[in-house]
C-alpha positions in Angstrom: 19.3 -19.5 -21.6 21.9 -19.3 -24.1 22.3 -23.3 -24.8 18.6 -23.2 -25.3 19.4 -20.4 -28.3 21.7 -22.7 -29.7 19.5 -25.7 -29.8 16.7 -23.7 -31.7 18.9 -21.4 -33.9 17.9 -22.6 -37.0 14.5 -22.3 -36.4 14.7 -18.8 -34.7 16.7 -17.7 -37.5 14.8 -18.9 -40.8 11.9 -17.8 -38.7 13.6 -14.4 -38.0 14.6 -14.5 -42.0 11.4 -14.8 -43.2 9.7 -12.0 -41.2 12.4 -9.3 -42.5 12.2 -10.5 -45.8 8.3 -10.0 -45.7 8.6 -6.2 -43.9 11.5 -5.6 -46.2 9.7 -6.2 -49.5 6.2 -4.5 -47.9 8.5 -1.1 -46.6 10.5 -1.1 -49.3 13.6 -1.2 -46.9 16.5 -3.7 -47.3 18.2 -2.6 -44.2 15.7 -5.1 -42.5 17.9 -7.9 -44.1 21.1 -7.7 -41.6 18.2 -8.6 -38.7 19.3 -11.9 -38.6 22.7 -11.4 -38.9 22.3 -9.3 -35.8 20.5 -12.2 -34.1 23.2 -14.9 -35.3 26.1 -12.4 -33.5 24.3 -11.7 -30.5 25.0 -14.6 -28.4 28.7 -15.0 -29.4 29.2 -11.4 -28.6 27.1 -11.3 -25.2 28.9 -14.9 -24.2 32.3 -13.1 -24.9 31.0 -10.0 -23.0 30.4 -12.5 -19.4 33.3 -14.8 -19.9 35.8 -11.9 -20.9 34.7 -9.0 -19.0 38.4 -8.4 -17.8 39.3 -8.2 -21.7 36.7 -5.5 -22.5 38.0 -3.8 -19.4 41.1 -3.2 -20.4 39.8 -2.3 -24.0 38.2 0.0 -22.4 41.3 1.8 -20.4 43.2 2.1 -23.3 40.6 3.7 -25.6 40.2 6.2 -22.9 42.3 8.7 -23.9 42.0 7.8 -27.7 37.6 8.4 -27.8 36.1 11.0 -29.4 32.8 12.8 -29.5 29.9 11.4 -31.9 26.3 13.1 -32.3 24.0 10.2 -32.5 21.2 13.1 -32.4 20.3 16.4 -32.2 19.6 16.1 -28.5 22.0 12.5 -27.8 25.6 12.3 -28.0 28.2 9.4 -27.2 31.7 9.5 -26.7 32.9 6.1 -29.1 34.1 3.6 -28.3 34.8 4.1 -24.7 31.0 5.2 -24.0 29.5 2.0 -25.8 31.8 -0.4 -24.1 31.0 1.0 -20.9 27.1 0.3 -21.5 28.3 -3.1 -22.3 30.1 -3.7 -19.4 27.5 -2.2 -17.2 24.7 -4.3 -18.5 26.5 -7.5 -18.8 27.9 -6.8 -15.1 23.9 -6.9 -14.3 23.5 -9.8 -15.9 26.1 -11.7 -14.8 24.9 -10.5 -10.7 21.8 -11.8 -11.7 23.0 -15.4 -12.8 26.1 -15.4 -10.2 25.4 -13.3 -7.3 28.7 -14.0 -5.8 30.2 -11.8 -8.4 29.5 -8.6 -6.6 32.2 -7.9 -4.2 30.2 -8.2 -1.2 33.2 -6.7 1.4 32.6 -3.3 -0.7 29.4 -3.1 0.8 31.0 -2.5 3.9 32.7 0.4 3.3 31.5 3.8 4.5 32.6 5.7 1.3 30.4 3.0 -0.9 27.4 3.9 1.2 27.9 7.4 0.8 28.5 6.8 -3.2 25.3 5.1 -3.0 23.4 7.4 -1.4 24.6 10.0 -4.0 23.2 7.9 -6.6 19.8 7.4 -4.9 19.8 11.6 -4.6 20.6 11.9 -8.3 17.4 9.0 -8.8 15.0 11.2 -5.9 15.9 14.4 -8.0 15.0 12.7 -11.4 11.2 13.2 -10.2 10.9 16.3 -9.8 12.9 17.6 -12.6 11.6 19.9 -14.7 12.7 17.7 -18.0 12.6 14.1 -16.7 13.5 12.3 -19.8 16.8 14.2 -20.1 17.5 13.5 -16.1 16.7 10.2 -16.7 19.5 9.8 -19.4 21.8 11.7 -16.9 20.8 8.7 -13.9 21.5 6.0 -16.7 24.7 7.7 -18.1 26.1 8.5 -14.1 25.1 4.5 -13.4 27.3 3.3 -16.4 30.3 5.2 -15.0 30.4 4.0 -11.7 29.8 0.6 -12.1 32.6 0.0 -14.4 34.9 2.5 -13.1 34.5 1.7 -9.3 32.6 -1.5 -9.0 35.3 -3.7 -11.8 38.1 -1.9 -11.1 37.6 -3.9 -7.2 36.9 -7.0 -8.9 39.7 -6.7 -11.5 42.8 -5.0 -10.0 43.7 -7.7 -7.4 47.0 -7.6 -7.8 50.2 -5.1 -8.3 51.1 -6.6 -11.8 47.3 -5.1 -12.5 47.9 -2.0 -11.1 50.9 -1.4 -13.3 49.2 -2.6 -16.3 46.4 0.0 -16.0 48.4 3.0 -15.3 50.6 2.2 -18.3 47.3 1.1 -20.4 46.3 4.8 -19.5 49.9 6.6 -19.9 50.3 5.2 -23.5 47.3 6.3 -25.5 47.3 9.4 -23.6 51.6 10.1 -24.5 50.7 9.1 -28.6 48.2 11.8 -28.4 50.3 14.8 -26.8 53.0 13.8 -29.4 50.8 13.9 -32.0 49.4 17.3 -30.6 53.2 18.5 -30.3 54.0 17.6 -34.0 50.5 19.5 -35.4 51.0 22.3 -33.1 54.5 22.8 -34.5 53.0 23.8 -37.8 51.5 26.4 -36.5 54.8 27.8 -34.3 53.1 26.7 -31.3 50.9 29.3 -30.8 48.3 29.9 -28.6 45.3 29.6 -31.2 47.2 26.7 -32.6 46.8 24.2 -30.0 43.0 24.2 -30.8 43.3 23.0 -34.3 46.1 20.0 -33.0 43.5 17.9 -31.1 40.8 16.6 -33.3 39.0 13.7 -33.0 40.6 13.1 -29.5 39.7 16.1 -27.7 36.7 18.6 -27.8 38.9 21.2 -26.8 42.5 22.2 -24.9 40.5 22.5 -21.8 39.5 19.0 -21.6 42.8 18.2 -23.2 44.8 20.0 -20.1 42.9 18.4 -17.7 43.9 14.8 -18.8 47.5 15.8 -19.0 47.7 17.1 -15.5 46.0 14.3 -14.3 48.6 11.6 -15.9 51.5 13.4 -13.9 50.4 11.7 -10.4 50.2 8.4 -12.0 53.5 8.3 -14.1 55.5 9.8 -11.1 54.0 6.8 -9.6 55.4 4.4 -11.9 58.6 6.2 -11.9 58.9 5.9 -8.3 58.1 2.3 -8.4 60.4 1.2 -10.6 64.0 0.4 -9.8 66.5 2.2 -10.7 68.6 -0.1 -13.0 65.6 -0.9 -14.7 65.5 0.2 -18.5 61.5 1.5 -18.1 62.6 4.2 -15.3 64.3 6.4 -18.2 61.4 5.5 -20.5 58.8 6.5 -17.6 61.1 9.9 -17.6 60.8 10.7 -20.9 57.1 10.4 -20.6 57.0 12.8 -17.6 59.0 15.5 -20.0 56.5 15.0 -22.2 53.8 15.7 -20.4 55.2 18.8 -18.9 55.9 20.0 -22.5 52.6 19.4 -23.7 50.7 20.7 -20.3 53.0 24.4 -20.9 51.7 24.0 -24.8 48.1 23.6 -24.2 47.6 27.1 -22.5 45.3 26.1 -19.8 45.5 28.1 -17.0 43.4 26.0 -14.9 45.1 23.1 -15.5 48.8 24.8 -14.4 46.7 25.9 -11.8 45.9 22.3 -10.8 49.4 21.2 -11.3 50.6 23.5 -8.6 47.8 22.9 -6.0 48.3 18.9 -7.0 51.9 19.2 -5.6 50.8 21.6 -2.6 48.2 18.6 -1.7 51.0 15.9 -1.8 53.0 18.0 0.7 49.8 18.2 3.0 49.1 14.6 2.7 52.9 13.6 3.2 52.4 15.6 6.6 49.2 14.9 7.6 47.6 17.9 7.5 44.5 17.2 5.1 41.6 17.8 7.5 43.2 21.1 8.4 43.5 22.3 4.5 39.6 21.3 4.3 38.6 23.0 7.1 40.3 26.2 5.7 38.9 25.9 2.3 36.0 25.7 3.7 36.3 29.0 5.4 37.7 30.8 2.6 34.7 29.7 0.8 32.2 31.3 3.5 33.6 34.5 3.7 33.9 35.1 0.2 29.9 34.2 0.0 29.5 36.2 2.9 31.3 39.1 1.6 30.1 39.0 -2.1 26.7 38.7 -1.1 27.2 41.7 1.7 26.0 44.7 -0.3 25.3 42.7 -3.5 29.1 43.5 -3.5 29.2 40.9 -6.2 28.2 43.8 -8.6 31.5 44.7 -8.5 32.7 42.0 -10.4 30.3 43.0 -13.3 32.2 43.3 -16.8 32.6 46.2 -19.7 30.7 44.5 -22.3 32.9 46.5 -24.8 36.2 45.9 -23.4 35.9 42.0 -22.1 37.0 40.2 -25.4 39.2 37.1 -26.4 42.3 37.6 -27.2 44.2 35.5 -29.5 47.6 36.3 -27.8 48.1 34.6 -24.9 50.2 37.5 -22.9 46.8 39.3 -23.6 45.2 36.6 -22.6 46.8 36.4 -19.1 46.8 40.1 -18.9 42.9 39.6 -19.2 42.5 37.5 -16.9 44.7 39.4 -14.3 42.2 42.5 -14.8 39.2 40.0 -14.9 38.6 41.6 -18.8 38.8 38.1 -20.1 35.4 37.0 -21.9 35.6 33.4 -20.6 36.0 34.7 -17.1 33.6 37.3 -17.5 31.0 34.4 -18.7 31.7 32.1 -16.1 30.5 34.9 -13.4 27.4 35.6 -15.8 26.6 32.0 -15.0 27.6 31.8 -11.9 25.1 34.5 -10.8 22.5 32.5 -12.8 23.6 29.1 -10.7 23.3 30.8 -7.1 19.5 32.8 -8.5 18.7 29.1 -8.9 19.6 27.3 -6.2 17.9 30.4 -4.2 14.5 29.4 -6.3 14.8 25.7 -5.5 17.3 25.3 -2.6 16.3 21.6 -1.6 15.5 20.0 -4.6 17.0 21.7 -7.6 16.0 21.9 -11.5 17.2 18.3 -11.8 19.9 16.5 -13.4 21.0 18.0 -16.4 18.4 20.7 -16.9 21.2 24.1 -16.0 20.6 24.9 -19.8 17.0 24.8 -19.9 16.3 27.0 -17.3 19.6 29.4 -16.4 18.7 32.1 -18.7 15.7 33.2 -16.9 18.1 33.9 -13.5 20.9 35.8 -15.6 21.4 38.9 -14.6 22.0 41.6 -17.7 24.9 43.6 -16.2 26.8 40.5 -16.4 26.5 39.8 -19.5 28.8 39.1 -22.5 28.9 38.8 -26.4 29.1 35.2 -25.7 26.3 34.8 -23.7 24.0 33.3 -26.7 25.9 29.9 -25.7 25.3 28.7 -29.3 26.9 25.5 -27.8 24.7 24.4 -25.0 27.9 24.4 -22.5 27.1 24.4 -18.8 27.7 26.6 -15.7 31.3 26.0 -15.6 31.6 24.8 -11.7 30.6 21.3 -11.1 29.9 22.5 -7.5 27.5 25.1 -8.5 26.2 22.7 -11.2 24.8 20.1 -8.4 23.5 22.7 -6.4 21.1 24.0 -8.9 20.6 20.5 -10.5 20.4 18.8 -7.2 19.7 20.9 -4.6 22.0 21.9 -1.4 21.4 18.1 -0.1 22.6 17.0 -3.5 25.8 18.9 -2.9 26.0 18.3 0.1 26.3 14.6 -0.6 28.5 15.6 -3.1 30.9 17.1 -1.2 31.4 15.1 1.7 32.0 12.2 -0.9 34.6 14.1 -2.5 36.4 15.0 1.2 35.6 12.0 2.7 37.7 10.0 0.2 40.5 12.6 0.2 40.7 11.9 3.8 40.8 8.2 3.7 43.5 8.2 1.1 45.7 10.4 3.5 45.0 7.8 6.5 45.7 5.1 3.7 48.8 6.2 2.9 50.0 6.5 6.6 48.5 3.4 7.2 49.8 1.0 4.8 52.8 -0.3 5.2 53.1 -1.8 1.7 55.4 0.7 0.0 53.4 0.2 -3.6 50.3 0.7 -2.2 51.1 3.5 -0.2 52.6 5.0 -3.1 49.3 4.5 -5.0 47.6 6.1 -2.2 49.7 9.7 -2.7 48.9 9.7 -6.4 45.4 9.1 -6.3 44.8 11.8 -3.7 47.0 13.9 -5.8 44.9 13.5 -8.9 41.4 13.6 -6.9 42.8 17.3 -5.8 43.6 18.2 -9.5 40.5 17.1 -10.0 38.9 19.4 -7.7 40.6 22.2 -9.1 39.2 21.3 -12.7 35.7 21.0 -11.9 35.8 24.4 -9.8 36.3 26.1 -13.3 34.2 23.4 -15.0 32.0 20.6 -15.2 34.7 18.3 -17.1 33.0 15.1 -14.4 30.4 15.8 -17.1 32.9 14.4 -20.0 34.5 10.8 -20.3 38.1 11.5 -19.9 37.7 13.5 -16.2 34.5 12.0 -15.3 36.2 8.6 -16.2 39.3 9.5 -13.8 37.4 10.7 -11.0 35.1 7.5 -10.5 38.4 5.7 -10.7 40.1 7.8 -8.1 36.9 6.3 -6.0 37.4 2.7 -7.6 41.1 2.6 -6.0 40.5 3.8 -2.7 38.0 1.1 -2.2 40.8 -1.2 -3.5 43.3 0.1 -0.9 40.7 -0.1 1.9 40.6 -3.5 1.1 44.3 -4.2 0.9 45.1 -2.7 4.5 42.0 -4.5 6.2 43.9 -7.6 4.4 47.2 -6.5 5.9 46.2 -6.0 9.3 44.7 -9.4 8.9 47.5 -11.1 8.1 49.3 -9.1 11.0 47.0 -10.3 13.4 47.1 -13.9 12.1 51.1 -13.5 12.5 50.8 -12.1 16.4 48.7 -15.3 17.3 
């Protein structure tokens, strides 16, 4: 196809140039004169992306912590430059599969986790059919696909060796550390105040919640690289400095959710080490069942309704923490307001939900005024601040069940891999990946960060790394059986 284009390039470009000149003159729009040059660049760019997919993948990983949100239209925003790269990688991966079907890793299809992932995506597509706003739901589905393919399937193909996995980890860590250092420097001009942190993150992060979420997820990655680096290696000291910078940055981010994620992540590491993840999952599910039963028994949830005049936002962090404990912090109060609306929405459409990405358009009809706060007008169009509830109200209880099964099944698989793989390198990677996944679980209980490019990318990467580890374990078992024979 491209070879035909090259042969006919002069004729095609001449025709396009003539057409564009004519239209530009007629409509007085001289921007159209640039189109022939785009046609000239297109085959070169296409050829590069198809033949240099790995190079584009590494670039995308490096740019992930550095990307910024750009508003394309009033209803469409993109994270630049990582999201355009994701779209390109997805598009040309599909083209490559069409022309070279063997490029798709067939062994991944045989993994039960991949089938769960496929069911998750198919259910999202099904939920779109009954959406209250089909267009924005289809946009959501498209975005989900261009995140899943580059972060779950491409890593399975590209991260084939220990060296490449180390390269992947460092390409994530270095730019994130650069962002953290510049934040600390800028923060110092505000005396490291609670309010000051919000002024140090642009253009890389929208707010301190996204920033701290990315920071805390870097801890297990940096720790794994530290543990896997020989003691006499100079890079080990460098990784120790990175861990110190991450910890200092996390403290100065003033994010309660990220601090909680770090503590739970450490506990999760112990749980997985002692092979108790199934018990932990059972206890978590039991706790939530009991909690929900109590909350809705005799409308006990109404006891958490805030006092409108005393529930405010505090600029002093000590008062902010005090307000959190006494349930007089406006951010938590607003969470209750939206969580109650989410439960009411789930009751209204329990099977199929309102449609992906349709929370904002519908939730105000399901709120309860007793929980209203002074920020309930929601000018930022923010979401429900709990990803599990978000899936339940948008995709129905079946969609929620599929996601929860995928999440916990991945955790159980990672624990099994940690205790089954003999290679120390992949054992450490399994532990680090499981801790990152648990941390993300804590973060998304208090937010919708999977729908952001930073944490969403890390979540799907955890699944992609799990696919790799499963394949490495199978190869290890095959080699052992071959030796026995």
